Backbone as ProteinMPNN parsed JSONL, in Angstrom:
{"seq_chain_A": "XXXXXXXXXXXXXXXXXXXXXXXXXXXXXXXXXXXXXXXXXXXXXXXXXXXXXXXXXXXXXXXXXXX", "coords_chain_A": {"N_chain_A": [[41.061, 131.717, 160.953], [40.692, 134.458, 163.368], [41.511, 137.737, 163.564], [42.278, 140.576, 165.586], [42.251, 143.975, 166.035], [43.713, 146.476, 168.194], [42.688, 149.831, 168.532], [44.337, 152.567, 169.764], [43.407, 155.254, 170.511], [44.516, 157.511, 172.218], [46.976, 156.923, 172.549], [47.891, 157.076, 170.333], [48.374, 154.538, 168.688], [48.277, 151.389, 166.841], [47.631, 147.934, 167.452], [47.918, 144.418, 166.306], [46.428, 141.672, 166.731], [46.218, 137.918, 167.309], [43.49, 135.79, 167.311], [43.392, 134.046, 169.814], [44.891, 135.616, 171.658], [46.275, 136.464, 174.682], [45.989, 139.134, 175.475], [43.681, 139.803, 174.26], [40.281, 140.898, 175.169], [38.03, 138.567, 177.054], [35.144, 139.16, 177.058], [32.264, 140.953, 176.045], [32.713, 143.588, 173.81], [32.806, 147.055, 173.551], [33.037, 149.187, 171.013], [34.514, 152.072, 169.114], [35.259, 153.62, 166.321], [36.308, 156.313, 166.292], [37.172, 156.934, 168.793], [38.531, 154.765, 169.455], [39.335, 151.247, 170.405], [38.449, 147.577, 170.265], [38.506, 145.772, 167.059], [37.272, 143.436, 165.0], [38.475, 141.206, 162.505], [38.22, 138.957, 159.511], [40.241, 137.652, 158.293], [43.993, 137.978, 157.931], [44.703, 139.917, 155.989], [42.558, 141.562, 155.603], [43.001, 142.745, 158.22], [45.241, 143.775, 158.264], [44.947, 145.866, 156.239], [42.882, 147.387, 157.576], [44.537, 148.288, 159.677], [46.516, 150.235, 158.549], [44.793, 152.009, 157.582], [43.881, 153.306, 160.024], [44.348, 155.589, 161.336], [46.24, 156.092, 162.99], [49.91, 156.557, 164.271], [51.245, 154.838, 164.978], [52.124, 151.591, 164.253], [51.785, 148.325, 165.274], [52.65, 144.743, 165.647], [51.429, 142.232, 168.012], [53.816, 141.127, 170.342], [53.23, 138.951, 172.22], [51.381, 137.24, 170.938], [52.398, 137.018, 168.236], [51.349, 137.593, 165.468]], "CA_chain_A": [[41.481, 132.261, 162.184], [40.176, 135.848, 163.37], [42.406, 138.973, 163.816], [41.781, 141.73, 166.073], [43.221, 145.271, 166.037], [43.386, 147.183, 169.235], [43.331, 150.877, 168.332], [44.399, 153.065, 171.091], [43.886, 156.779, 169.809], [44.963, 158.238, 173.37], [48.273, 156.334, 172.617], [48.137, 157.081, 168.734], [48.887, 153.374, 168.394], [47.055, 150.392, 166.623], [48.223, 146.836, 167.556], [47.484, 143.472, 165.559], [46.519, 140.308, 167.616], [45.45, 136.865, 166.683], [41.989, 135.677, 168.272], [43.667, 133.55, 171.146], [46.081, 136.171, 172.352], [45.936, 136.549, 175.982], [45.547, 140.535, 175.268], [42.415, 140.378, 173.855], [39.416, 140.607, 176.134], [37.49, 137.688, 176.451], [33.745, 139.707, 176.862], [31.868, 141.791, 174.644], [33.59, 144.807, 173.478], [32.073, 148.396, 173.076], [34.173, 149.973, 170.207], [34.043, 153.468, 168.523], [36.079, 154.27, 165.521], [36.823, 157.639, 166.68], [37.598, 156.861, 170.323], [39.442, 153.449, 169.758], [38.858, 150.125, 171.019], [38.949, 146.14, 169.737], [37.57, 145.448, 166.125], [37.409, 141.959, 164.613], [38.643, 141.057, 161.141], [38.098, 137.498, 159.426], [41.397, 137.599, 157.604], [45.195, 139.08, 158.25], [44.645, 141.071, 154.748], [41.979, 142.919, 155.703], [43.426, 143.419, 159.506], [46.609, 144.684, 157.88], [44.605, 147.281, 155.447], [42.517, 148.386, 158.423], [45.757, 148.827, 160.407], [46.781, 151.214, 157.636], [43.698, 153.268, 157.658], [43.317, 153.443, 161.499], [44.734, 156.821, 161.775], [47.352, 156.338, 164.013], [51.055, 156.825, 163.422], [52.451, 153.589, 165.366], [51.515, 150.089, 163.927], [52.707, 147.398, 165.871], [52.182, 143.422, 165.973], [51.501, 141.746, 169.315], [54.925, 140.54, 170.878], [53.065, 137.951, 172.657], [51.123, 136.112, 169.905], [53.193, 137.176, 166.767], [50.322, 137.268, 164.055]], "C_chain_A": [[40.853, 133.711, 162.139], [41.523, 136.532, 163.854], [41.713, 140.048, 164.743], [42.818, 142.802, 166.12], [42.731, 146.121, 167.245], [43.909, 148.56, 168.762], [42.974, 151.702, 169.722], [44.817, 154.551, 170.685], [44.528, 157.496, 171.041], [46.8, 158.075, 173.195], [48.883, 156.574, 171.156], [48.858, 155.622, 168.332], [47.709, 152.091, 167.984], [47.765, 149.162, 166.685], [47.504, 145.48, 166.936], [47.771, 142.519, 166.39], [45.981, 139.088, 166.994], [44.258, 136.524, 167.698], [42.641, 134.881, 169.5], [44.673, 134.137, 171.797], [45.71, 136.369, 173.581], [45.497, 138.304, 176.295], [44.239, 140.672, 174.929], [41.358, 139.86, 174.837], [38.767, 139.468, 175.653], [35.516, 138.168, 176.407], [33.482, 140.474, 175.945], [32.525, 143.093, 174.804], [32.716, 146.085, 172.961], [33.038, 149.016, 172.246], [33.544, 151.32, 169.39], [35.009, 153.551, 167.978], [36.994, 155.46, 165.921], [37.449, 157.974, 167.798], [38.512, 155.893, 170.239], [38.5, 152.176, 170.118], [39.318, 148.874, 170.172], [37.868, 146.318, 168.457], [38.066, 144.139, 165.696], [37.412, 141.96, 163.193], [38.522, 139.517, 161.032], [39.357, 136.813, 159.005], [42.372, 138.57, 158.206], [45.03, 140.216, 157.101], [43.991, 142.243, 155.382], [42.379, 143.692, 157.079], [44.398, 144.33, 159.379], [45.983, 145.958, 157.339], [43.759, 147.954, 156.569], [43.376, 149.198, 159.32], [46.338, 150.155, 159.736], [46.35, 152.348, 157.614], [43.334, 153.735, 158.83], [43.688, 155.014, 161.677], [45.721, 157.167, 162.533], [48.879, 156.116, 163.418], [51.751, 155.639, 163.888], [51.789, 152.475, 165.286], [52.259, 149.199, 164.532], [51.825, 145.814, 165.772], [52.519, 143.048, 167.277], [52.782, 141.114, 169.455], [54.652, 139.533, 171.336], [52.408, 136.725, 171.632], [51.709, 136.049, 168.606], [52.315, 137.218, 165.772], [51.628, 137.357, 163.089]], "O_chain_A": [[40.512, 134.18, 161.053], [42.431, 135.934, 164.43], [40.528, 140.307, 164.532], [44.025, 142.586, 166.225], [41.549, 146.451, 167.344], [45.11, 148.74, 168.562], [41.99, 151.655, 170.461], [45.95, 155.011, 170.548], [45.315, 158.332, 170.597], [47.651, 158.869, 173.595], [50.049, 156.341, 170.84], [49.894, 155.656, 167.668], [46.645, 151.868, 168.562], [48.708, 149.163, 165.894], [46.289, 145.507, 167.132], [48.897, 142.308, 166.838], [45.21, 139.284, 166.055], [44.205, 137.038, 168.815], [42.122, 135.368, 170.504], [45.405, 133.446, 172.505], [44.487, 136.488, 173.64], [44.776, 138.625, 177.239], [43.634, 141.676, 175.304], [41.393, 138.719, 175.298], [38.715, 139.146, 174.466], [34.734, 137.483, 175.749], [34.28, 140.748, 175.049], [32.824, 143.565, 175.901], [31.993, 145.978, 171.97], [34.015, 149.442, 172.862], [32.355, 151.505, 169.128], [36.002, 153.596, 168.704], [38.223, 155.469, 165.848], [38.136, 158.985, 167.949], [39.475, 156.06, 170.988], [37.27, 152.136, 170.111], [40.329, 148.942, 169.472], [36.743, 146.802, 168.587], [39.197, 143.763, 166.006], [36.542, 142.579, 162.579], [38.644, 138.789, 162.018], [39.58, 135.631, 159.267], [42.056, 139.606, 158.792], [45.25, 141.389, 157.401], [44.427, 143.364, 155.643], [42.209, 144.904, 157.21], [44.546, 145.365, 160.029], [46.331, 147.042, 157.806], [43.873, 149.18, 156.581], [43.171, 150.356, 159.683], [46.601, 151.106, 160.472], [46.952, 153.422, 157.616], [42.458, 154.6, 158.838], [42.9, 155.559, 162.45], [46.077, 158.324, 162.758], [49.073, 155.605, 162.315], [52.798, 155.329, 163.321], [50.903, 152.227, 166.103], [53.474, 149.253, 164.342], [50.597, 145.744, 165.817], [53.601, 143.356, 167.777], [52.973, 140.36, 168.5], [55.542, 138.699, 171.169], [52.832, 135.571, 171.566], [51.525, 135.06, 167.895], [52.825, 136.573, 164.856], [51.509, 137.196, 161.874]]}, "name": "protein", "num_of_chains": 1, "seq": "XXXXXXXXXXXXXXXXXXXXXXXXXXXXXXXXXXXXXXXXXXXXXXXXXXXXXXXXXXXXXXXXXXX"}
């Protein structure tokens, strides 16, 4: 299973999603770590580690897909 992090620097928030979550965009996504965006991780451990290192203060798990 693939996990996605949505880093929203303007909101100071990072949210974890599963790969089939309806909130994850289905088209190609351009991301920039400093500006934010969508980032793909092959497993939950790596995604959670990246979430902690994202530089945002608010870390959440998606209420729709409940990863």
